[in-house]
C-alpha positions as a LaTeX table, in Angstrom:
\begin{tabular}{lrrr}
\hline
Residue & $x$ (\AA) & $y$ (\AA) & $z$ (\AA) \\
\hline
Met1 & 18.72 & 41.09 & $-35.63$ \\
Arg2 & 18.23 & 38.39 & $-32.97$ \\
Lys3 & 19.91 & 35.13 & $-33.95$ \\
Gln4 & 17.80 & 32.01 & $-33.49$ \\
Ala5 & 19.49 & 28.75 & $-32.59$ \\
Arg6 & 19.84 & 26.16 & $-35.33$ \\
Leu7 & 17.37 & 23.27 & $-35.34$ \\
Gln8 & 17.40 & 19.70 & $-36.55$ \\
Ala9 & 15.24 & 19.47 & $-39.71$ \\
Pro10 & 11.64 & 18.39 & $-38.96$ \\
Ala11 & 11.76 & 15.50 & $-41.44$ \\
Asp12 & 14.79 & 14.09 & $-39.58$ \\
Arg13 & 13.90 & 14.82 & $-35.99$ \\
Ile14 & 10.51 & 13.04 & $-36.02$ \\
Lys15 & 12.46 & 9.83 & $-36.60$ \\
Asn16 & 14.75 & 10.15 & $-33.58$ \\
Phe17 & 15.01 & 11.37 & $-30.00$ \\
Phe18 & 18.16 & 13.44 & $-30.57$ \\
Glu19 & 18.18 & 17.07 & $-29.45$ \\
Val20 & 16.13 & 19.34 & $-31.72$ \\
Ala21 & 17.82 & 22.66 & $-30.85$ \\
Leu22 & 21.47 & 22.55 & $-31.90$ \\
Gly23 & 22.67 & 25.67 & $-30.09$ \\
Tyr24 & 24.99 & 28.47 & $-31.18$ \\
Ser25 & 28.35 & 28.19 & $-32.86$ \\
Lys26 & 31.18 & 30.31 & $-31.44$ \\
Glu27 & 30.64 & 32.96 & $-34.10$ \\
Glu28 & 26.87 & 33.03 & $-33.58$ \\
Ala29 & 27.23 & 33.34 & $-29.80$ \\
Glu30 & 29.69 & 36.22 & $-30.06$ \\
Lys31 & 27.49 & 38.03 & $-32.60$ \\
Glu32 & 24.39 & 37.69 & $-30.41$ \\
Ala33 & 26.31 & 38.76 & $-27.29$ \\
Lys34 & 27.42 & 41.96 & $-29.06$ \\
Arg35 & 23.76 & 42.99 & $-29.40$ \\
Cys36 & 23.48 & 43.34 & $-25.61$ \\
Leu37 & 23.43 & 46.93 & $-24.33$ \\
Leu38 & 25.07 & 45.90 & $-21.02$ \\
Cys39 & 22.56 & 48.00 & $-19.08$ \\
Lys40 & 23.79 & 49.58 & $-15.84$ \\
Asp41 & 20.45 & 48.77 & $-14.16$ \\
Pro42 & 19.66 & 45.49 & $-15.91$ \\
Leu43 & 15.98 & 44.62 & $-15.82$ \\
Cys44 & 16.77 & 41.14 & $-17.18$ \\
Val45 & 18.38 & 40.21 & $-13.85$ \\
Lys46 & 15.19 & 41.16 & $-12.03$ \\
Gly47 & 13.29 & 38.82 & $-14.34$ \\
Cys48 & 15.51 & 35.85 & $-13.46$ \\
Pro49 & 14.26 & 33.78 & $-10.49$ \\
Val50 & 17.85 & 32.93 & $-9.46$ \\
Arg51 & 19.22 & 36.41 & $-10.26$ \\
Ile52 & 22.02 & 35.49 & $-12.66$ \\
Asp53 & 24.26 & 38.47 & $-13.43$ \\
Ile54 & 23.26 & 38.35 & $-17.09$ \\
Pro55 & 25.14 & 41.44 & $-18.40$ \\
Ser56 & 28.36 & 40.26 & $-16.79$ \\
Phe57 & 28.29 & 36.79 & $-18.33$ \\
Ile58 & 27.32 & 38.24 & $-21.73$ \\
Arg59 & 30.18 & 40.76 & $-21.49$ \\
Leu60 & 32.57 & 37.85 & $-20.93$ \\
Leu61 & 31.21 & 36.10 & $-24.02$ \\
Arg62 & 31.80 & 39.28 & $-26.02$ \\
Glu63 & 35.41 & 39.17 & $-24.80$ \\
Asn64 & 35.72 & 35.54 & $-25.98$ \\
Lys65 & 35.88 & 34.26 & $-22.39$ \\
Pro66 & 33.18 & 31.54 & $-22.32$ \\
Gln67 & 34.74 & 29.62 & $-19.41$ \\
Glu68 & 34.75 & 32.76 & $-17.31$ \\
Ala69 & 31.15 & 33.38 & $-18.43$ \\
Leu70 & 30.21 & 29.91 & $-17.18$ \\
Ala71 & 31.88 & 30.63 & $-13.85$ \\
Lys72 & 29.89 & 33.86 & $-13.56$ \\
Ile73 & 26.61 & 32.00 & $-14.28$ \\
Lys74 & 27.46 & 29.31 & $-11.70$ \\
Glu75 & 27.72 & 31.93 & $-8.99$ \\
Arg76 & 23.91 & 31.90 & $-9.04$ \\
Asn77 & 22.82 & 28.92 & $-11.14$ \\
Asn78 & 24.02 & 25.36 & $-10.51$ \\
Leu79 & 22.25 & 23.96 & $-13.61$ \\
Pro80 & 23.14 & 26.26 & $-16.54$ \\
Ala81 & 23.09 & 23.59 & $-19.25$ \\
Val82 & 19.57 & 22.63 & $-18.14$ \\
Cys83 & 18.24 & 26.17 & $-17.86$ \\
Gly84 & 19.73 & 27.18 & $-21.19$ \\
Arg85 & 17.54 & 24.51 & $-22.78$ \\
Val86 & 14.22 & 24.44 & $-20.91$ \\
Cys87 & 13.87 & 27.71 & $-19.00$ \\
Pro88 & 11.00 & 29.94 & $-20.30$ \\
Gln89 & 13.27 & 32.93 & $-20.83$ \\
Glu90 & 10.67 & 34.62 & $-23.02$ \\
Asp91 & 8.45 & 35.06 & $-19.95$ \\
Gln92 & 11.23 & 36.01 & $-17.53$ \\
Cys93 & 14.64 & 37.53 & $-18.26$ \\
Glu94 & 14.02 & 38.11 & $-21.98$ \\
Ala95 & 10.60 & 39.62 & $-21.24$ \\
Met96 & 12.39 & 42.26 & $-19.13$ \\
Cys97 & 15.16 & 42.94 & $-21.67$ \\
Ile98 & 15.06 & 46.57 & $-22.81$ \\
Leu99 & 15.27 & 45.40 & $-26.43$ \\
Asn100 & 11.99 & 43.56 & $-25.96$ \\
Lys101 & 10.27 & 46.89 & $-26.61$ \\
Lys102 & 11.19 & 46.26 & $-30.24$ \\
Lys103 & 10.36 & 42.53 & $-29.91$ \\
Ile104 & 14.00 & 41.53 & $-30.43$ \\
Pro105 & 15.33 & 40.71 & $-26.92$ \\
Ile106 & 18.76 & 39.18 & $-26.47$ \\
Asn107 & 18.61 & 35.38 & $-26.81$ \\
Ile108 & 19.74 & 34.93 & $-23.21$ \\
Gly109 & 18.80 & 31.25 & $-23.04$ \\
Ala110 & 20.86 & 30.30 & $-26.07$ \\
Leu111 & 23.84 & 32.25 & $-24.73$ \\
Glu112 & 23.58 & 30.52 & $-21.34$ \\
Arg113 & 23.48 & 27.15 & $-23.08$ \\
Tyr114 & 26.53 & 28.08 & $-25.17$ \\
Ala115 & 28.54 & 28.99 & $-22.07$ \\
Ala116 & 27.49 & 25.77 & $-20.32$ \\
Asp117 & 28.22 & 23.54 & $-23.30$ \\
Tyr118 & 31.59 & 25.17 & $-23.86$ \\
Gly119 & 32.57 & 24.39 & $-20.26$ \\
Lys120 & 31.48 & 20.78 & $-20.74$ \\
Ala121 & 33.40 & 20.47 & $-24.00$ \\
Ala122 & 36.50 & 21.84 & $-22.30$ \\
Gly123 & 36.12 & 19.18 & $-19.62$ \\
Lys124 & 35.93 & 21.70 & $-16.83$ \\
Gln125 & 33.31 & 22.07 & $-14.11$ \\
Leu126 & 33.82 & 25.48 & $-12.56$ \\
Thr127 & 32.71 & 26.31 & $-9.03$ \\
Ser128 & 32.10 & 29.58 & $-7.24$ \\
Glu129 & 32.65 & 30.86 & $-3.73$ \\
Pro130 & 30.22 & 29.73 & $-0.99$ \\
Gln131 & 27.10 & 31.89 & $-0.77$ \\
Ala132 & 26.41 & 31.80 & 2.96 \\
Ser133 & 25.11 & 34.71 & 4.99 \\
Glu134 & 28.66 & 34.89 & 6.36 \\
Pro135 & 31.93 & 33.17 & 5.36 \\
Ala136 & 31.62 & 29.39 & 5.58 \\
Asn137 & 32.90 & 27.88 & 8.81 \\
Pro138 & 34.97 & 24.77 & 8.03 \\
Arg139 & 33.46 & 23.04 & 11.08 \\
Thr140 & 30.00 & 23.15 & 9.52 \\
Arg141 & 31.09 & 20.17 & 7.43 \\
Glu142 & 30.13 & 18.15 & 10.52 \\
Leu143 & 26.53 & 19.38 & 10.30 \\
Lys144 & 24.37 & 17.11 & 8.16 \\
Ile145 & 21.41 & 18.24 & 6.06 \\
Ala146 & 19.02 & 15.94 & 4.20 \\
Val147 & 17.51 & 17.00 & 0.88 \\
Val148 & 14.59 & 14.86 & $-0.25$ \\
Gly149 & 14.03 & 14.86 & $-4.01$ \\
Ser150 & 16.64 & 15.42 & $-6.72$ \\
Gly151 & 14.69 & 17.62 & $-9.11$ \\
Pro152 & 15.68 & 21.24 & $-9.81$ \\
Ala153 & 14.73 & 22.54 & $-6.33$ \\
Gly154 & 16.53 & 19.72 & $-4.53$ \\
Leu155 & 19.66 & 19.87 & $-6.69$ \\
Thr156 & 19.90 & 23.64 & $-6.28$ \\
Ala157 & 19.44 & 23.60 & $-2.51$ \\
Ala158 & 21.89 & 20.71 & $-2.11$ \\
Ala159 & 24.55 & 22.48 & $-4.17$ \\
Asp160 & 24.16 & 25.81 & $-2.35$ \\
Leu161 & 24.24 & 24.15 & 1.08 \\
Ala162 & 27.36 & 22.20 & 0.10 \\
Lys163 & 29.02 & 25.45 & $-1.00$ \\
Met164 & 28.18 & 26.85 & 2.44 \\
Gly165 & 30.13 & 24.02 & 4.01 \\
Tyr166 & 27.39 & 21.63 & 5.10 \\
Ser167 & 27.47 & 17.85 & 4.71 \\
Val168 & 24.53 & 17.22 & 2.38 \\
Thr169 & 22.82 & 13.96 & 1.50 \\
Leu170 & 20.30 & 13.99 & $-1.33$ \\
Phe171 & 17.65 & 11.23 & $-1.27$ \\
Glu172 & 15.90 & 10.21 & $-4.51$ \\
Ser173 & 13.05 & 7.69 & $-4.67$ \\
Leu174 & 13.77 & 6.59 & $-8.27$ \\
His175 & 16.81 & 4.73 & $-9.53$ \\
Lys176 & 18.25 & 7.80 & $-11.28$ \\
Pro177 & 18.62 & 11.35 & $-9.94$ \\
Gly178 & 17.25 & 14.45 & $-11.66$ \\
Gly179 & 13.55 & 14.32 & $-10.82$ \\
Val180 & 11.40 & 15.87 & $-13.55$ \\
Leu181 & 14.56 & 16.68 & $-15.52$ \\
Thr182 & 15.10 & 12.93 & $-15.92$ \\
Tyr183 & 11.62 & 11.42 & $-16.05$ \\
Gly184 & 9.54 & 14.32 & $-17.37$ \\
Ile185 & 11.37 & 16.26 & $-20.09$ \\
Pro186 & 12.07 & 14.33 & $-23.31$ \\
Glu187 & 15.52 & 13.56 & $-24.60$ \\
Phe188 & 14.98 & 15.74 & $-27.69$ \\
Arg189 & 14.52 & 18.80 & $-25.44$ \\
Leu190 & 16.93 & 17.91 & $-22.64$ \\
Pro191 & 19.43 & 15.07 & $-23.23$ \\
Lys192 & 19.80 & 12.91 & $-20.13$ \\
Lys193 & 23.59 & 13.07 & $-20.40$ \\
Ile194 & 23.31 & 16.82 & $-19.82$ \\
Val195 & 21.30 & 16.16 & $-16.65$ \\
Met196 & 23.78 & 13.56 & $-15.40$ \\
Asp197 & 26.69 & 15.92 & $-16.10$ \\
Glu198 & 25.01 & 18.58 & $-13.95$ \\
Val199 & 24.40 & 15.99 & $-11.21$ \\
Glu200 & 28.08 & 14.99 & $-11.33$ \\
Tyr201 & 29.06 & 18.64 & $-10.89$ \\
Ile202 & 26.88 & 18.82 & $-7.78$ \\
Lys203 & 28.37 & 15.57 & $-6.48$ \\
Gly204 & 31.76 & 17.19 & $-7.00$ \\
Leu205 & 30.74 & 19.84 & $-4.48$ \\
Gly206 & 30.55 & 17.08 & $-1.87$ \\
Val207 & 26.86 & 16.19 & $-2.09$ \\
Glu208 & 26.13 & 12.50 & $-1.49$ \\
Val209 & 23.31 & 11.17 & $-3.70$ \\
Lys210 & 21.30 & 8.14 & $-2.55$ \\
Thr211 & 18.83 & 6.70 & $-5.06$ \\
Asp212 & 16.01 & 4.19 & $-4.39$ \\
Tyr213 & 15.21 & 5.94 & $-1.09$ \\
Leu214 & 11.53 & 6.72 & $-0.68$ \\
Val215 & 11.33 & 9.06 & 2.29 \\
Gly216 & 8.05 & 8.28 & 4.00 \\
Arg217 & 8.57 & 4.55 & 3.39 \\
Thr218 & 12.28 & 3.65 & 3.28 \\
Leu219 & 12.94 & 6.30 & 5.92 \\
Gly220 & 10.64 & 8.63 & 7.85 \\
Leu221 & 11.32 & 12.25 & 8.74 \\
Ala222 & 11.83 & 11.34 & 12.40 \\
Glu223 & 14.37 & 8.68 & 11.40 \\
Leu224 & 16.36 & 11.24 & 9.43 \\
Phe225 & 16.63 & 13.42 & 12.51 \\
Glu226 & 17.60 & 10.36 & 14.55 \\
Lys227 & 20.42 & 9.74 & 12.08 \\
Gly228 & 21.86 & 13.14 & 12.94 \\
Tyr229 & 20.49 & 15.40 & 10.23 \\
Lys230 & 20.02 & 18.93 & 11.59 \\
Ala231 & 17.53 & 20.02 & 8.92 \\
Ile232 & 15.50 & 18.46 & 6.11 \\
Phe233 & 14.51 & 20.08 & 2.82 \\
Leu234 & 11.54 & 18.52 & 1.01 \\
Ala235 & 11.69 & 19.00 & $-2.76$ \\
Ile236 & 9.51 & 16.11 & $-3.91$ \\
Gly237 & 7.68 & 17.95 & $-6.67$ \\
Ala238 & 4.13 & 17.46 & $-7.91$ \\
Gly239 & 3.97 & 14.02 & $-9.46$ \\
Leu240 & 0.38 & 12.88 & $-8.97$ \\
Pro241 & $-1.46$ & 13.10 & $-12.31$ \\
Gln242 & $-4.90$ & 14.64 & $-12.69$ \\
Phe243 & $-7.65$ & 13.11 & $-14.76$ \\
Met244 & $-10.82$ & 14.59 & $-16.22$ \\
Gly245 & $-13.33$ & 12.29 & $-14.54$ \\
Ile246 & $-15.02$ & 11.38 & $-17.82$ \\
Pro247 & $-16.28$ & 7.90 & $-18.83$ \\
Gly248 & $-13.67$ & 5.58 & $-20.33$ \\
Glu249 & $-10.56$ & 6.75 & $-18.47$ \\
Asn250 & $-10.02$ & 3.19 & $-17.22$ \\
Leu251 & $-9.68$ & 1.75 & $-20.74$ \\
Ser252 & $-6.43$ & 0.22 & $-21.99$ \\
Arg253 & $-4.16$ & 2.72 & $-23.78$ \\
Val254 & $-5.32$ & 5.63 & $-21.63$ \\
Tyr255 & $-2.18$ & 7.07 & $-20.05$ \\
Ser256 & $-1.50$ & 9.94 & $-17.74$ \\
Ala257 & 1.24 & 12.15 & $-19.18$ \\
Asn258 & 3.23 & 11.37 & $-16.04$ \\
Glu259 & 3.23 & 7.62 & $-16.72$ \\
Phe260 & 3.74 & 8.04 & $-20.45$ \\
Leu261 & 6.72 & 10.39 & $-20.16$ \\
Thr262 & 8.31 & 8.41 & $-17.32$ \\
Arg263 & 8.19 & 5.25 & $-19.40$ \\
Val264 & 9.63 & 7.05 & $-22.43$ \\
Asn265 & 12.30 & 9.12 & $-20.67$ \\
Leu266 & 13.38 & 7.16 & $-17.61$ \\
Met267 & 12.63 & 3.63 & $-18.83$ \\
Arg268 & 13.58 & 4.23 & $-22.49$ \\
Ala269 & 10.41 & 2.75 & $-23.95$ \\
Tyr270 & 11.38 & 4.27 & $-27.30$ \\
Ala271 & 14.48 & 2.03 & $-27.57$ \\
Phe272 & 12.64 & $-0.83$ & $-29.26$ \\
Pro273 & 13.28 & $-3.78$ & $-29.31$ \\
Glu274 & 15.85 & $-3.76$ & $-26.48$ \\
Ser275 & 13.56 & $-1.88$ & $-24.08$ \\
Lys276 & 12.01 & $-4.09$ & $-21.41$ \\
Thr277 & 9.11 & $-1.65$ & $-21.00$ \\
Pro278 & 7.85 & $-0.86$ & $-24.53$ \\
Leu279 & 4.76 & 1.29 & $-24.99$ \\
Asn280 & 1.75 & 0.18 & $-26.99$ \\
Ile281 & 0.26 & 3.35 & $-28.47$ \\
Gly282 & $-1.35$ & 2.19 & $-31.69$ \\
Thr283 & $-1.48$ & 4.41 & $-34.76$ \\
Arg284 & $-3.45$ & 7.48 & $-33.60$ \\
Ala285 & $-2.89$ & 9.30 & $-30.31$ \\
Ala286 & $-4.95$ & 12.11 & $-28.80$ \\
Val287 & $-3.20$ & 14.24 & $-26.18$ \\
Ile288 & $-5.53$ & 16.24 & $-23.94$ \\
Gly289 & $-4.05$ & 19.56 & $-22.74$ \\
Gly290 & $-2.22$ & 22.65 & $-23.96$ \\
Gly291 & 0.82 & 22.99 & $-21.69$ \\
Asn292 & 4.47 & 21.99 & $-22.13$ \\
Val293 & 3.75 & 18.51 & $-20.75$ \\
Ala294 & 1.04 & 17.98 & $-23.35$ \\
Phe295 & 3.41 & 18.98 & $-26.14$ \\
Asp296 & 6.21 & 16.81 & $-24.73$ \\
Ser297 & 3.78 & 13.87 & $-24.75$ \\
Ala298 & 2.55 & 14.63 & $-28.26$ \\
Arg299 & 6.03 & 14.91 & $-29.73$ \\
Cys300 & 7.11 & 11.68 & $-28.02$ \\
Ala301 & 4.06 & 9.84 & $-29.37$ \\
Leu302 & 4.87 & 11.17 & $-32.83$ \\
Arg303 & 8.39 & 9.75 & $-32.61$ \\
Leu304 & 6.94 & 6.41 & $-31.52$ \\
Gly305 & 5.10 & 6.22 & $-34.83$ \\
Ala306 & 1.61 & 7.55 & $-34.10$ \\
Lys307 & $-0.36$ & 10.25 & $-35.86$ \\
Val308 & $-0.97$ & 12.76 & $-33.07$ \\
Ser309 & $-3.62$ & 15.36 & $-32.23$ \\
Ile310 & $-3.49$ & 17.92 & $-29.43$ \\
Val311 & $-6.99$ & 18.34 & $-27.98$ \\
Tyr312 & $-7.39$ & 21.66 & $-26.17$ \\
Arg313 & $-10.55$ & 23.38 & $-24.98$ \\
Arg314 & $-9.30$ & 26.92 & $-25.64$ \\
Ala315 & $-7.67$ & 28.64 & $-28.62$ \\
Glu316 & $-3.95$ & 28.57 & $-29.41$ \\
Ala317 & $-3.45$ & 32.05 & $-27.93$ \\
Glu318 & $-4.51$ & 30.69 & $-24.53$ \\
Met319 & $-2.12$ & 27.73 & $-24.56$ \\
Pro320 & 0.31 & 27.87 & $-21.62$ \\
Ala321 & 3.02 & 25.98 & $-23.53$ \\
Arg322 & 6.12 & 27.79 & $-24.73$ \\
Val323 & 5.75 & 29.34 & $-28.18$ \\
Glu324 & 8.78 & 27.47 & $-29.48$ \\
Glu325 & 7.32 & 24.13 & $-28.36$ \\
Ile326 & 4.06 & 24.88 & $-30.15$ \\
Gln327 & 5.97 & 25.89 & $-33.28$ \\
Asn328 & 8.19 & 22.79 & $-33.16$ \\
Ala329 & 5.12 & 20.56 & $-32.83$ \\
Lys330 & 3.49 & 22.19 & $-35.84$ \\
Glu331 & 6.64 & 21.72 & $-37.92$ \\
Glu332 & 6.73 & 18.06 & $-36.94$ \\
Gly333 & 3.15 & 17.41 & $-38.02$ \\
Val334 & 1.19 & 17.39 & $-34.77$ \\
Glu335 & $-2.46$ & 18.21 & $-35.52$ \\
Phe336 & $-4.42$ & 20.70 & $-33.41$ \\
Gln337 & $-8.00$ & 20.16 & $-32.29$ \\
Leu338 & $-8.62$ & 23.56 & $-30.66$ \\
Leu339 & $-11.77$ & 24.75 & $-28.89$ \\
Thr340 & $-12.46$ & 21.07 & $-28.28$ \\
Gln341 & $-13.48$ & 19.44 & $-24.99$ \\
Pro342 & $-13.40$ & 15.63 & $-24.52$ \\
Val343 & $-16.53$ & 14.25 & $-22.87$ \\
Lys344 & $-16.07$ & 10.48 & $-23.22$ \\
Ile345 & $-13.40$ & 7.95 & $-24.20$ \\
Leu346 & $-14.84$ & 5.19 & $-26.35$ \\
Gly347 & $-13.69$ & 1.57 & $-26.11$ \\
Asp348 & $-13.93$ & $-1.62$ & $-28.17$ \\
Glu349 & $-15.02$ & $-5.09$ & $-27.07$ \\
Gln350 & $-11.52$ & $-5.90$ & $-25.77$ \\
Gly351 & $-11.40$ & $-2.80$ & $-23.55$ \\
Phe352 & $-9.03$ & $-0.75$ & $-25.71$ \\
Val353 & $-9.52$ & 2.86 & $-26.77$ \\
Lys354 & $-11.15$ & 3.29 & $-30.16$ \\
Gly355 & $-12.14$ & 6.96 & $-30.15$ \\
Leu356 & $-12.67$ & 10.17 & $-28.25$ \\
Glu357 & $-16.06$ & 11.86 & $-28.11$ \\
Cys358 & $-15.66$ & 15.64 & $-27.99$ \\
Val359 & $-17.76$ & 18.78 & $-28.01$ \\
Arg360 & $-16.86$ & 22.05 & $-29.72$ \\
Met361 & $-16.28$ & 25.07 & $-27.49$ \\
Ala362 & $-16.64$ & 28.83 & $-27.83$ \\
Leu363 & $-14.76$ & 31.38 & $-25.74$ \\
Gly364 & $-16.83$ & 33.42 & $-23.30$ \\
Glu365 & $-15.92$ & 35.88 & $-20.54$ \\
Pro366 & $-12.49$ & 35.67 & $-18.81$ \\
Asp367 & $-12.21$ & 33.35 & $-15.80$ \\
Ala368 & $-10.04$ & 33.71 & $-12.67$ \\
Ser369 & $-6.89$ & 32.97 & $-14.71$ \\
Gly370 & $-7.63$ & 35.92 & $-17.01$ \\
Arg371 & $-8.17$ & 33.63 & $-19.99$ \\
Lys372 & $-11.50$ & 33.47 & $-21.78$ \\
Arg373 & $-13.72$ & 30.75 & $-20.34$ \\
Pro374 & $-14.59$ & 27.95 & $-22.81$ \\
Val375 & $-18.31$ & 27.31 & $-23.18$ \\
Pro376 & $-19.78$ & 24.18 & $-24.91$ \\
Val377 & $-21.49$ & 24.70 & $-28.26$ \\
Lys378 & $-24.88$ & 22.99 & $-28.26$ \\
Asn379 & $-25.27$ & 19.90 & $-30.48$ \\
Ser380 & $-21.63$ & 20.04 & $-31.61$ \\
Asn381 & $-20.50$ & 16.58 & $-30.42$ \\
Phe382 & $-18.22$ & 14.60 & $-32.74$ \\
Ile383 & $-15.92$ & 11.56 & $-32.60$ \\
Leu384 & $-12.15$ & 11.94 & $-32.93$ \\
Glu385 & $-10.45$ & 8.78 & $-34.13$ \\
Ala386 & $-7.90$ & 7.57 & $-31.59$ \\
Asp387 & $-6.54$ & 4.32 & $-30.18$ \\
Thr388 & $-4.42$ & 6.01 & $-27.50$ \\
Val389 & $-5.38$ & 8.88 & $-25.18$ \\
Ile390 & $-2.79$ & 10.75 & $-23.09$ \\
Val391 & $-4.18$ & 13.02 & $-20.37$ \\
Ala392 & $-1.94$ & 16.04 & $-19.72$ \\
Ile393 & $-4.12$ & 18.46 & $-17.78$ \\
Gly394 & $-1.90$ & 18.99 & $-14.74$ \\
Gln395 & $-0.40$ & 17.35 & $-11.69$ \\
Thr396 & $-0.81$ & 17.66 & $-7.94$ \\
Pro397 & 1.53 & 16.75 & $-5.06$ \\
Asn398 & 1.82 & 13.06 & $-4.23$ \\
Pro399 & 0.18 & 12.57 & $-0.80$ \\
Leu400 & 2.45 & 9.68 & 0.24 \\
Leu401 & 4.76 & 11.75 & 2.44 \\
Ser402 & 2.01 & 13.82 & 4.05 \\
Arg403 & 0.14 & 10.62 & 4.88 \\
Ala404 & 3.27 & 9.13 & 6.41 \\
Ala405 & 3.81 & 12.33 & 8.42 \\
Pro406 & 0.28 & 13.56 & 9.32 \\
Glu407 & 1.77 & 16.26 & 11.54 \\
Leu408 & 3.05 & 17.92 & 8.34 \\
Lys409 & 0.48 & 20.62 & 7.60 \\
Thr410 & $-0.85$ & 20.76 & 4.04 \\
Asn411 & $-3.06$ & 23.13 & 2.09 \\
Pro412 & $-6.47$ & 22.16 & 0.64 \\
Asn413 & $-4.86$ & 21.48 & $-2.76$ \\
Gly414 & $-2.37$ & 19.03 & $-1.24$ \\
Thr415 & 0.69 & 21.29 & $-1.29$ \\
Ile416 & 2.83 & 21.50 & 1.84 \\
Ala417 & 2.23 & 24.66 & 3.88 \\
Val418 & 5.32 & 26.77 & 4.63 \\
Asn419 & 6.04 & 30.15 & 6.19 \\
Glu420 & 8.04 & 32.99 & 4.63 \\
Asp421 & 11.26 & 31.09 & 5.43 \\
Tyr422 & 10.10 & 27.91 & 3.70 \\
Met423 & 9.69 & 26.21 & 7.10 \\
Thr424 & 6.90 & 23.66 & 7.37 \\
Ser425 & 4.80 & 23.00 & 10.47 \\
Leu426 & 7.60 & 20.71 & 11.67 \\
Pro427 & 10.64 & 22.50 & 13.18 \\
Gly428 & 13.72 & 21.92 & 11.07 \\
Val429 & 11.74 & 20.64 & 8.08 \\
Phe430 & 11.67 & 22.95 & 5.06 \\
Ala431 & 10.00 & 22.59 & 1.66 \\
Gly432 & 10.19 & 24.28 & $-1.72$ \\
Gly433 & 9.45 & 23.95 & $-5.41$ \\
Asp434 & 6.35 & 22.32 & $-6.87$ \\
Ile435 & 5.51 & 20.65 & $-3.55$ \\
Ile436 & 4.54 & 24.06 & $-2.15$ \\
Thr437 & 3.32 & 25.81 & $-5.32$ \\
Gly438 & 1.91 & 23.06 & $-7.49$ \\
Ala439 & 3.37 & 22.41 & $-10.94$ \\
Asp440 & 5.59 & 25.30 & $-12.07$ \\
Thr441 & 8.74 & 25.90 & $-14.11$ \\
Val442 & 12.20 & 24.43 & $-13.56$ \\
Ile443 & 13.71 & 27.85 & $-12.85$ \\
Ala444 & 10.97 & 28.75 & $-10.36$ \\
Ala445 & 11.79 & 25.58 & $-8.43$ \\
Met446 & 15.47 & 26.48 & $-8.53$ \\
Gly447 & 14.71 & 29.93 & $-7.16$ \\
Ala448 & 12.85 & 28.31 & $-4.26$ \\
Gly449 & 15.77 & 25.96 & $-3.66$ \\
Lys450 & 18.20 & 28.89 & $-3.36$ \\
Lys451 & 15.96 & 30.80 & $-0.94$ \\
Ala452 & 15.32 & 27.70 & 1.15 \\
Ala453 & 19.07 & 26.98 & 1.38 \\
Leu454 & 19.66 & 30.45 & 2.83 \\
Ala455 & 16.76 & 29.95 & 5.25 \\
Ile456 & 18.19 & 26.60 & 6.39 \\
Asp457 & 21.59 & 28.22 & 6.90 \\
Arg458 & 20.01 & 30.92 & 9.10 \\
Tyr459 & 17.98 & 28.33 & 11.03 \\
Ile460 & 21.01 & 26.17 & 11.85 \\
Lys461 & 23.14 & 29.14 & 12.89 \\
Thr462 & 20.32 & 30.37 & 15.12 \\
Asn463 & 19.42 & 27.01 & 16.64 \\
Gly464 & 22.81 & 25.35 & 16.77 \\
\hline
\end{tabular}
């Protein structure tokens, strides 16, 4: 039977920001690894966006060789401790596992985390051979490449390019590296020390990290080329929040999930009273949305002392959030207002939120996403008590860079247009991750970073 990772008890975890999932013990990891069939044509590898050799690293765990297993993972994945915690394995590698036919796939994510944590505990950061299209030329160290954005796509591309022998500088606009891993995902799902450890590993490959650099303002793309960079990779994510366009969104205590999570995760608003940027969220919070970001926001608000409701216009089966996040939220006491559509945020005389007017929904025919379209139920309006509203309905690319570089071609939805080699409309400028796809998963961004690194390598070797 599949072994689930141990969890912090719900009654304890709602009072702290410590990690909820506790991971496998040595005995648990070895027992789970022995369930793997070690398929000769492993479908799980095809389901992994970065193509980790999953059977090989699991075989090494079965042989009680976790350090070697970590080295095998790092041949393809520069952020194993991150992916082992937040990657949606159930939709990717585990979905392709042959044992999934019986609904008991190997717990690949927990095994990856175990291998990564073991390496950390042993105080070793293992590296792999360069993955260039041909053996790395030592002279390529003289060739400089700029990576803009230190989220999963940027970190992955920077690491792979450094392994190829390039001199890589990674520019981050915020004061800490990690992108969405640092400002977006809560401490109880992804401890920031884990992120910083992964960043230190990448620095150890020779990558220079410069924080507080806003490319488009501090430096322009042309200036980077003038400074001798032979190529630029844009991995700036999708950080511009979307709102619903309903009355009352300008009231006090209405937050975008982006602002709310950044203040909690990056600025440590939860560390009261020493935090210089505390959050005022009142006693009841309504979080609008049904994705992972909505659940991250809801569970943070819960830990800050509010009673929390998730407000979602479809049913639970249509929620895009991970099943385990939904389950964890239920265990912690988050309430669900399903088939519910907000239509107005109500305010008091001082301009603060005092409630959320909603309408009940029914599910109709499927829309373009394949999910059933929610349809308002006539005369079903009601008021949900709330003194904080957090809007978590999606994000779009920040237009700052495209405005600063109008020659950079963009798509109608604001994403940067690229060709099959991740090249933008500007020669030598590449892009990947959420900035070209819109908001997606960490591992999808990492997959784009790996492909873009190979494309940059080919471009430089072709163009000198």
